[in-house]
N, C-alpha and C positions, 0 to 999 in steps of 0.2 A: 483387957488390952491384949494379953497373950493370945487369946483365942482368935483374935483378928488376924494374927500373923502365922497361924499354924500351917496353912498350906505352903507358905514360903519357907518356913522352918523345915518342914518335911522334905521339900525338894532340895533345900540347901544341904541337909544331912546326907541325902543320897549323892549329891554332887561332890561330897568330900572323898568319895572313893577314888583311888589313884587312877589316872588315865591309862596307866600301863596294863591294868587288868581289864580294860574295856574289851568287850567281845560281842558275840551275836547269839541269839536264841531263835528257835523256830517255835511259833505258837500256833496251835490248831484252835481256830475261833469259830464258834457257832455263828451261822450266817447273820442272825439278828444283831450280833454284837460287833459287826465289822466296822461300822462308823466310829463308835467310841474308841476302839483299839487304834484305828488310824489317827484319831485325834490325840491319843496318848503317846503314840510313837515318838514324835519330835520332843515332847516334854520329857519323856523317859530318857531319850538320847542326850538331851541337853543336861539332864541331871546326873547321868551315870556314864555316858560315853558308849553305852551298849546299844546295839541296833536290833530291831525286831524284824524277823522274817515272818510274815503273816500268811497263813493258809486258811481260807474260809470254806465252810461247807455245812452239811447237816450233822447234828450231834450223833445220830445213829451210825452214819458212815464213818465218822472219825473214830467212834468206839471200836468198830470192826477193824479199822486200819491199825489202831494202836495195838489191838490184840494180836495182829499179824506182824508187829514189830516196826511199824512206821516210825521214822526218826524224829518225832516231835519232842520238844523239851517241856512245854506247858500246854495244858488242855483247858480251854475256857468253854465249858459245856453250857447248853441251854437248859439243863435240868440237874437234879441231884442224883438221879438213879444211875446213870452211866459212870460218873466219877466214883460213886459208892461201890459199884461192881468192880471197877478197876482197882480200887483199894482192897476189896476182898480177894481179888486175884493176885495181889502182890505186885501190881504194875506201877504203883506210885510211891513216892517218898512218904513213909509213914508220918501222919500228922500234918500233911500239907493241904488237905482238903478244907475248903471254906466257901461260903456263899459270898460271891462278889457283887451280885446284883439280883433284883427281883423284877422280872419282866412284866409288862402290861400288854394286853391284846387289844387290837382295834379293828373294827369293820371299816373298810376304806373303799372309796371309789375315786377315780382320777379326776372326774369333773367337779369343779368347785361349786359352792352355793346350793348344795342339795343336802339338807339336814338328814342324817341317817339315824334310824332307830331300829329296834327289833322288827317293827312292822314293815320296814323296807324289805326284809327277807321274805316276808309272807306274801308280798305282792306278786301277782301273776306275771307282771312285766319286769321283775327283778333281773331275770337272765341268769347266766352262769355265775357261780360263786367259787372262788379259788380258796383253797386251804392247803397248808403244807401237809405232806404225807404223815398222818397220825402215827404210823408205825415206826418212823425214824426221826421225826421232828417234834420236839416238845410243844412248840407253838401250834402245830397241827393237832396234837392231842388235846390241847386247851380249846382250840376252835371246835373240835368235835364235841367236847364237853358242853360248850356254850350252846351249840345247836341242839343237843339233847335236852339241856336245861330249858330251852325255849319250846320244846316239844315239836321241833321241826325236822327231826332226823328223816322221817319218811318223805316229807315234802322236798327236802333239799338234796337228798342222796342222788337222785337222777341228774341234778344240775351241778354237782360238785366237780371241780377241776383240781387235781392234786399236783402241787409243786413238789419237787424233790426236797427243797428246803424253803425257808421263809423268803430268801432272796428271789428265787424263781417264782414263788407265789406273788410277790410284789410285782414282778415283771409281767405276769399274766394280766394283772389289772392295768398296769401302766400302759401296756400295748393294746388294750382293748380285747384281749382274748378271753377275759372274764369281766363282767359288769361290776362285780363287787369282790372283795377278798378280805379274809381275816389275816392281818399282818401284825408285825410288832409295832407297837406305838412309837418306838424309837425310829422306825423307818420313815415315818410321815410327820414327825414333830420335832421341834427344837424349843427348848425352854417352855414347854407346855402348849405351844401354839402350832396348829396344823400348817405345814409348809406348802402343801400342794393338795388339791382336791378337797374332799369332804371326808370326815371321819367321825365315828362313834367310839368313844373310849369305853370298852366293855367293863362293867363293874367287876371287881376282882372276886366277888362271892359267886360268880356264875361258873367258875372253873377252878380246879386245884391251883394253888399258887405256883408260879413259874420261878422257882428258886434256882438260880444259876450258879453252879459250883466251879471253882478253879482247882486244878491239881498240878503239882510238880511231878512229872513222870520220871520213871527210873532212868530214861535216856538222858534227862537233864540233871540228874542227881549231882554230878560233878562239874556242872556248868555255872560259874558265878553269875553270869548274865541272867540265867533262868531264875536263880534264887533272888536276884535283885529285882526282877520284874514281879515276882510273887509278892515281895515286900512293897513294891511301888503300888500295887493294886489296892493296898490298905491305907495309903496315904490320903490326906485330905485333898491333895491336888488331883489324884485319880478319881476319888469319889465325887468331886465336883463335876468332872467331865461325865461321869456315869449319870449323875442327876440331870445334867443339861440335855442328855440324849434320851430322856424319858423313862428312866428306870427308877425304881424305889430301892432303898437300902435297908438292911436289917439294923 
């Protein structure tokens, strides 16, 4: 019976924080995770009174900006590597790093009713294929790994279109600038169902796991709103939102 009410209990405990300490935090969010954070923002605000200021972009660019002193309080990366580097460089609050979600990759096209498989990529008529820049975007690196796993690197390289991040990659396909694209499953699904177009959910054993880490940055060390958001990410309420948007959890 208790398990049934855990999400409500978790939010209720956060809501017990005095309104007088309500504040604001700036969170740098990997582009793939924009929708879940937007869904979390009103729940977090209702529970704590704190407000989120959300900045979205590529993980690699955020890492570079944080190293140059960008005033973010929390960083929600699309990988483990950059947060680990920031920890090694002394730029985060010690012990704050944890995996908040495990991403899934999908091959997607905007037109519905066209079943997609790896053979779709091999077809001469497949057209251009969009992926996020593998050098700065973890989902792009995962897409490159899938292409290599399928033995299609030489075939597809001349047809690849690189987005700066996974959001731009999605737009390439949505606007018809690419026929297909490797995007985050969370961008095209809700509760496990494809919302628009056609998609192939890539088996996770075709690429390294996309383990996405959160860190409390030194800039947010004395910000109660930042600490509250890091705690909120671990609640059942937040984890339910994460699952609904197509992510796995550890």
